[in-house]
C-alpha positions in Angstrom: 82.7 77.2 60.0 83.5 74.2 57.9 86.5 72.5 58.7 88.3 73.4 55.6 87.6 76.7 56.0 89.1 76.5 59.8 91.9 74.7 58.5 92.9 77.4 56.1 92.4 80.0 58.4 93.9 78.1 61.0 97.4 77.5 58.6 97.5 81.0 58.0 97.8 81.9 61.7 100.2 79.6 62.4 102.1 81.0 59.3 101.9 84.8 60.6 102.5 83.7 64.1 105.7 82.1 63.1 106.5 84.7 60.9 105.8 87.2 64.1 108.2 84.3 66.6 111.0 84.7 64.2 111.0 89.1 64.1 110.5 88.8 68.3 113.6 86.7 68.3 115.8 88.4 65.6 115.3 91.4 67.6 115.3 90.0 71.0 118.5 88.3 70.0 119.7 92.0 68.3 119.0 93.8 71.7 121.1 90.8 74.0 123.9 91.4 72.1 123.9 95.1 72.1 123.2 95.3 75.7 125.9 92.9 76.6 128.8 95.4 75.3 126.9 98.1 77.7 125.5 96.3 80.7 127.1 93.4 82.8 125.9 89.9 83.0 124.3 90.2 86.7 122.0 92.4 85.4 121.0 90.9 82.7 120.8 87.8 84.5 118.5 89.2 86.9 116.0 91.0 84.2 115.9 87.7 82.2 115.7 85.2 84.5 114.3 86.7 87.9 112.0 89.4 87.1 111.0 87.8 83.5 110.3 84.7 85.4 107.8 86.8 87.9 106.1 88.3 85.0 105.3 85.0 83.3 104.4 83.1 86.3 101.8 86.0 86.7 100.2 86.0 83.6 100.8 82.7 83.0 98.5 81.3 86.4 96.3 83.9 85.8 95.3 83.4 81.9 96.2 80.3 80.7 93.5 78.2 82.3 90.5 80.7 81.1 92.5 80.8 77.5 92.2 76.7 77.2 88.6 77.0 78.0 86.9 79.7 76.3 89.1 78.7 73.2 87.5 75.3 73.1 84.2 74.6 71.1 82.5 76.9 69.0 82.3 80.6 68.2 78.6 80.1 68.7 78.3 80.9 72.5 77.1 83.0 74.9 80.1 85.6 74.9 78.7 87.4 77.7 78.9 85.1 80.0 82.8 84.3 78.4 83.8 87.3 78.7 82.4 88.0 82.3 84.6 84.8 82.9 87.6 86.6 80.9 87.5 89.5 83.2 87.8 87.4 86.5 92.1 87.6 85.5 92.5 90.8 86.3 91.8 90.2 89.9 93.3 86.9 89.8 96.6 88.2 88.3 96.5 91.3 91.1 96.6 89.0 93.8 99.0 86.5 91.9 101.1 89.8 91.5 101.0 91.1 95.2 102.0 87.5 96.1 104.5 86.9 94.4 105.8 90.2 94.5 106.5 90.3 98.5 108.0 86.5 98.2 110.6 88.6 94.9 111.4 91.3 97.4 111.3 89.9 101.0 112.2 85.7 100.7 114.4 85.9 97.9 118.0 86.6 97.6 118.2 90.8 97.1 121.2 91.6 94.4 123.9 93.6 95.1 123.0 97.6 94.9 126.1 98.3 93.4 125.8 95.3 90.7 122.1 95.8 90.0 120.5 98.5 91.2 117.2 99.5 91.7 116.1 95.9 92.0 112.7 96.7 93.8 111.4 99.2 91.6 111.7 96.4 88.8 109.7 94.0 91.1 106.9 96.2 91.3 106.8 97.0 87.5 106.7 93.6 86.0 104.6 93.0 88.2 102.2 95.6 87.6 102.8 94.9 83.8 101.4 91.7 84.5 98.2 93.3 85.8 98.1 95.7 82.9 98.6 93.2 79.8 95.5 90.7 81.8 93.3 93.9 80.7 93.5 93.1 77.4 92.9 89.4 77.6 88.8 89.4 76.8 89.4 91.6 73.7 92.5 88.8 72.6 90.4 85.9 73.2 87.7 87.3 70.7 90.4 88.1 68.4 91.9 84.9 68.7 88.6 82.5 68.5 87.7 84.7 65.1 91.2 84.0 64.1 91.9 87.7 63.2 95.7 87.3 62.0 96.3 90.5 61.4 95.4 91.9 64.5 97.6 89.6 66.4 101.0 90.3 64.2 100.2 94.3 64.0 99.6 94.0 68.0 102.6 92.5 69.0 104.8 93.7 66.4 104.8 97.1 67.6 104.7 96.6 71.2 108.4 94.7 70.4 109.4 96.9 68.3 108.4 100.2 71.3 110.0 98.5 73.7 113.5 97.4 71.8 113.8 100.8 70.5 113.4 102.3 74.3 115.6 99.9 75.7 118.2 100.8 73.1 117.8 104.5 73.6 117.9 103.9 77.6 120.9 101.5 77.6 123.1 104.1 75.3 122.1 107.4 77.0 121.3 106.0 80.5 123.3 103.1 81.4 123.1 103.8 85.3 119.4 103.5 85.6 119.7 100.1 85.7 116.8 98.2 86.1 114.7 101.3 85.8 115.0 100.8 81.8 113.8 97.7 81.7 111.3 98.3 84.0 110.2 101.2 81.9 110.4 99.2 78.2 108.3 96.8 79.7 105.6 98.8 80.7 105.5 100.2 78.0 105.6 96.9 76.0 102.1 95.6 77.8 100.5 99.5 77.2 101.1 99.4 73.8 100.2 95.8 73.2 96.4 96.4 75.0 95.8 99.5 73.4 96.3 98.0 70.1 93.7 95.5 70.7 91.0 97.7 72.4 91.8 100.2 69.5 91.0 97.8 66.8 87.9 96.5 68.3 86.2 100.2 69.3 87.0 100.6 65.4 85.6 97.3 64.4 82.5 96.7 66.4 79.4 98.3 64.7 81.5 98.8 61.8 79.7 97.3 58.4 82.2 94.4 58.4 81.5 93.5 61.7 77.9 93.2 60.3 78.6 91.3 57.5 80.7 89.1 59.3 77.2 88.4 62.0 79.9 89.5 64.7 78.4 88.3 68.2 79.5 91.2 69.9 78.0 94.6 68.7 79.4 97.5 71.5 82.7 97.8 73.2 80.1 98.1 76.0 79.7 94.7 75.4 83.2 93.8 76.2 83.3 95.2 79.7 81.6 92.7 82.5 77.5 93.1 82.8 75.0 90.7 84.7 72.1 89.5 82.7 68.5 89.3 84.8 67.5 85.9 85.6 71.0 84.8 84.2 74.1 83.5 86.0 77.3 86.1 85.8 79.4 83.1 84.0 78.6 79.9 82.4 79.5 77.0 85.0 80.5 74.8 82.4 83.6 76.8 80.9 84.5 77.8 84.9 84.3 74.5 86.0 86.8 73.6 83.2 88.8 76.4 83.4 89.4 75.6 86.9 90.5 71.8 85.9 92.7 73.7 83.9 93.7 75.9 86.2 95.0 73.3 88.4 97.0 71.5 85.2 98.5 74.9 84.4 100.3 75.3 88.0 101.9 72.1 87.3 102.9 73.1 83.9 104.3 76.3 84.5 106.5 74.5 87.2 107.6 72.1 84.4 107.6 74.6 81.6 110.1 77.2 84.0 111.1 74.8 86.2 114.8 75.7 86.0 114.5 79.1 86.6 112.5 78.1 89.4 115.6 76.4 90.8 117.9 79.4 89.9 115.6 81.5 91.3 114.8 79.5 94.6 117.8 77.3 95.1 120.7 79.7 94.0 122.2 76.8 92.1 123.9 79.6 89.9 125.3 83.4 90.6 123.2 86.0 89.0 126.2 86.2 86.2 125.8 82.7 85.4 122.3 82.8 85.0 122.9 85.6 82.2 124.6 83.5 80.6 122.4 80.3 80.6 119.6 82.7 79.4 121.2 83.9 77.0 122.3 80.9 75.3 118.8 79.3 76.3 117.2 82.0 74.6 119.3 81.3 71.0 118.5 77.2 71.3 115.2 78.1 71.9 115.0 80.1 68.6 113.6 77.7 66.3 111.3 76.4 69.2 109.6 79.6 69.7 109.3 81.0 66.1 107.8 77.6 64.6 106.5 75.5 67.6 104.5 77.2 69.9 102.4 79.2 67.1 101.7 76.1 66.0 100.9 74.7 68.7 98.1 77.4 69.6 97.3 77.8 66.7 96.7 74.1 66.0 94.8 73.7 69.3 92.2 76.0 68.3 91.9 74.0 65.0 91.4 70.9 67.0 89.1 72.2 69.1 86.7 73.5 66.6 87.0 70.8 64.3 86.2 67.7 67.0 84.1 68.0 69.9 85.8 67.6 73.3 84.9 64.5 75.7 83.5 62.3 72.5 85.1 59.1 71.5 86.2 58.6 67.6 83.2 56.8 66.9 80.7 59.9 68.0 82.9 62.5 66.1 81.8 63.1 62.0 84.4 61.3 60.6 85.1 63.5 57.5 86.1 65.6 60.3 88.1 62.8 61.8 89.8 62.0 58.8 90.7 66.0 58.5 92.0 65.9 61.8 94.1 62.8 61.8 95.6 63.8 58.6 96.6 67.0 59.7 98.1 65.4 63.2 100.4 63.0 61.0 101.2 66.1 58.7 102.0 68.0 61.7 104.1 65.6 63.5 106.0 64.8 60.5 107.1 68.5 60.2 108.0 69.0 63.7 110.1 65.9 64.0 111.8 66.8 60.6 112.6 70.5 62.1 113.7 69.0 65.5 116.0 66.2 64.0 117.7 68.6 61.3 118.5 70.9 64.8 119.7 68.4 66.4 121.8 67.3 64.0 123.5 70.5 62.7 123.2 71.9 65.7 125.9 69.5 67.4 128.5 71.0 65.2 127.5 74.7 65.2 127.0 75.4 68.8 130.5 76.3 69.4 130.5 79.0 66.1 127.2 80.6 66.8 128.0 81.4 70.0 131.5 82.6 68.6 130.1 84.7 66.5 126.7 86.3 68.6 128.9 87.1 71.9 132.2 86.3 71.4 134.8 84.3 74.0 132.3 85.3 76.6 129.5 82.8 75.1 132.2 80.2 73.7 134.2 79.3 75.8 133.6 77.0 79.3 129.8 75.6 79.3 128.2 77.4 76.9 129.1 75.2 73.7 128.4 71.9 75.5 125.2 74.1 76.8 123.9 74.7 73.0 124.4 71.3 72.2 122.3 69.8 74.5 119.9 71.9 74.2 119.7 71.0 70.0 118.5 67.9 71.7 116.1 69.3 73.9 114.5 70.9 70.5 113.8 67.5 69.1 111.3 66.8 72.5 110.0 69.8 72.4 109.1 69.9 69.0 106.7 66.5 69.4 105.6 67.3 72.7 104.1 70.5 71.3 101.9 69.0 69.0 100.9 65.9 70.7 99.9 68.1 74.0 98.1 69.9 71.6 95.6 67.9 70.2 95.7 65.4 73.5 95.0 69.2 75.3 92.0 70.0 72.6 90.6 66.7 72.8 90.4 65.9 76.7 87.0 66.2 78.8 86.9 67.2 81.9 87.7 64.2 83.6 90.5 63.1 81.6 92.3 66.5 82.5 91.5 66.3 86.1 93.5 62.9 86.2 95.9 64.2 84.2 97.1 66.5 86.8 97.8 64.3 89.2 100.1 62.9 86.3 101.6 66.6 86.3 101.9 66.5 90.0 104.2 63.5 90.4 106.0 65.1 87.1 106.7 68.2 88.7 107.9 67.0 91.6 110.4 64.3 90.3 111.5 66.9 87.6 112.4 69.7 90.5 114.3 67.0 92.0 116.1 65.9 89.3 116.8 69.4 88.0 118.6 69.8 91.2 120.4 67.0 91.2 122.0 67.1 87.6 122.8 70.8 88.2 125.2 70.2 91.4 126.8 67.3 88.9 127.1 68.9 85.6 126.2 72.8 86.6 124.0 74.5 84.3 124.2 71.4 81.2 122.0 69.6 84.2 119.0 72.0 83.7 118.6 70.6 79.9 119.0 67.0 80.6 116.2 66.9 83.4 114.0 69.0 80.9 114.5 66.7 78.2 113.6 63.7 81.1 110.5 65.6 81.9 109.4 66.5 78.0 110.2 62.8 77.6 107.4 61.6 79.7 104.8 64.3 78.7 105.2 62.8 74.9 104.9 59.1 76.0 101.8 60.0 77.9 100.5 62.1 74.9 101.2 59.4 72.3 99.2 56.9 74.6 96.0 58.9 74.3 96.3 59.4 70.7 97.0 55.8 70.4 94.1 55.3 72.4 91.7 57.9 71.0 92.2 56.7 67.2 92.4 52.3 68.3 88.7 51.7 67.3 89.2 53.8 63.8 91.7 53.3 60.3 93.6 55.9 61.0 97.1 56.1 62.5 98.1 59.8 62.9 101.1 58.7 64.8 102.8 57.4 61.6 103.8 60.9 61.4 106.9 60.2 64.0 108.4 57.5 61.4 110.6 59.2 58.8 111.6 57.8 55.9 115.4 55.3 56.6 116.7 57.1 53.4 116.1 60.5 55.5 117.8 59.1 58.5 121.0 57.4 56.7 121.1 61.1 55.0 121.0 62.2 59.1 123.5 60.0 60.3 125.7 60.8 57.6 125.2 64.7 57.9 126.0 64.5 61.3 129.2 62.6 60.9 130.4 65.1 58.2 129.8 68.1 60.0 131.3 66.6 63.3 134.6 65.9 61.4 134.3 69.8 60.0 134.2 70.9 63.6 137.0 68.8 64.5 139.2 70.3 61.7 138.0 73.4 60.6 136.7 75.1 63.7 137.0 77.5 65.8 140.4 78.8 66.6 141.7 78.7 62.7 140.5 81.5 61.1 137.9 82.8 59.5 139.0 81.0 56.3 138.2 77.5 58.0 135.3 78.8 59.7 133.6 79.7 56.0 135.0 76.0 54.7 133.1 74.4 58.1 129.9 76.5 57.0 129.9 75.9 53.2 130.0 71.7 54.4 127.4 72.1 57.0 125.3 74.1 53.9 126.2 71.3 51.5 124.6 69.0 54.2 121.7 70.7 54.9 121.2 71.2 51.3 121.3 67.3 50.8 119.0 66.6 53.3 116.4 69.3 52.3 116.4 67.4 48.8 116.1 64.0 50.1 113.1 65.4 52.5 111.5 66.6 49.4 111.7 63.5 46.9 110.9 60.5 50.4 108.1 63.2 52.1 106.0 64.0 49.2 102.9 64.2 51.3 104.0 66.5 53.3 105.0 68.9 51.2 102.1 68.8 48.8 100.2 69.7 52.0 102.5 72.0 52.4 102.1 73.6 48.9 98.6 73.2 49.1 98.0 75.3 52.5 
């Protein structure tokens, strides 16, 4: 597949995934706002922090390394061996589910049954849901490698909508069920997700469309583990790369979910405070999840397909290098501008957003300060997602192994800083520790990108330098909206709030117009794709 075709399909995948994440986040926020009126903060804290952490840890440790290894390189490969390798995620997930489930049941503090009933059933259900989701992993990787955009959108949309409808029904009619509500909904979510992928491939394989596309798998039976005579069960090159990524993914999970591990294992916040933190955290990560994550996932595939892993810039096809450098520069500029916009405007509108969303329970206390800090953290997330996306797509096995030592030191430092900052600043300390963590990771990735392109004429890191005029507009907007919050928000009635919102809208419009006229290369790229 030509590099330009890969870029076009990757862009569609990223945009579709972003729209999908918008749907997920909006539905989730609506669901949280709804359940806040029916369920306790403690119950939401256990579900959204502890049980979700169990599920995400099992799934991440079992499949992340396999995904990265099996999505690297061309789609022209021995898919039988790749599929065999992917099926190893299921027993690996079973191991992690049982091991971590026992930790969650017998090592961690058990919530008061009168406040959070049916905790044990919740642990079992969320662990089981992780194993069920892993059953669809070969189907997911095959679809992602061949850029099946609509399949991902439809499958995840149906599963999320099904989960939310069931949750609302059970919350309204059976609120006394406690964690049973979220356990049943979680099992429905993963079941619908896996069935969508299986059903699609049952119909697609062997069809005229599959034949026309020369799809590498002809029968649904070929998606099951199989042994080929006189050949190894898996591709050992992929297996070794998977092992390298597995060591890295273990550390990356600690860094990604570090604050949840500190909350869960060190009890620095009670379950009620964990519930508030999680709600504010989800609100703060809205843009990060529905824009930055799809970009990272989709363009990881793009860079891995266009450039060959482990080769320096001189040994690559120069037209592919030119395209990759141009795309990287524009992606960096795009996420930088989005991150700056969130940081500048998020400071003055955090309290108003929380008051509208959850009332005084969220807008009083540390909630606004937490969301303001998260607005700054979004900028770090924006840059880190793209720089790591490129770095991980190009690193050879030896470089990945070396980076694992960096991640090990960073993981230990991050956990220590999180613990101390939380004792000093409460839940805000988690966000400050995450900013430190992301800053170190960004520095490492920028160093890698600089070294990679230093022997060429391309300088993609220029994408991190916005125009001076645009920076001036951001500073002016920040000052104006900050003063607007002092004079008009948030205890002076809805008329004053509307004035505050109008001031922000005018400043945002001025910022967007400035971007349109100063960042012409980026706007042309956005239009052409």
